[in-house]
N, C-alpha and C positions, 0 to 999 in steps of 0.2 A: 504494500500500500504506499502510495507516494504521500508526500507532505501536503499536497493539494487535496488529496483524497481525505486525509485526516481532518484537515481544516474544514472541508465540506461537511463531514459528519458532525463536527463540533457545532457548525452553524445550524445543522438540521435539528439537533437536540441540545440546546444550550444549557438548559437546567440540569439535564443528566451529566453533561460534561463538567459543569461546575461542581456538582456533587461528587463525581468520581475523582476529579483533580483535588478537590478539598480533602477527600478521604485519604489520598496518597500523602498530601502534605501533613494531615494530622498523624498518620502512621509514622512518617519520618520524624515528626516532632516528638512523639511518644518514644520512639526508638532512641533518638539522641538524648532525650531527657533522662531515660533510665541509665544510660552510661554516664551521663554527667552526675546524677545523683549517687550512683554506685562509687564514683571516684571520690566522693566526699565522705564516704564511710557510712556506718550504720546511723540511722536517725536517732537523735537525742532530743529529749523534751517532747514536744508535741509532734514534731516531724512534719510541719506544714508543707514543705515542698513535696514530700511523698504523698500526703493526703490530696494535694492539688493534682498530682499525677494520676492517682487512682480515680479521682473525680472526673478528670478529662477522659480517661479511658472508659469509665462506666458510661458517661454521657454518649461517647462515640458508639459503644456497643448497643446501648438502648435505642439510639437513633436508627441504626441499621436493622436491628432485630425486632423492634416494636413499631416505631413511627413510619418507616418506609413501607412495610407490608400493610399497615393500616391505611395509609394513603392510597396504595395501589388498589386496595379492596373497595375504596370509596369511588373510584373512577368508573 
């Protein structure tokens, strides 16, 4: 598939493209954040950065496993 073909498909389904590209970016952010937090050692005190990471991951999973299928059923 050529670059023009990819661009045409993105123009055809812009919302789906934004969701998919956003998902890739969130996954990369979560992956990099895990390594950044692991390099700082075990959490001490409340562990707020770890809780934030878990919250973002949970929201991401809930979005794709609950909200997207629910939206597709209402179409």
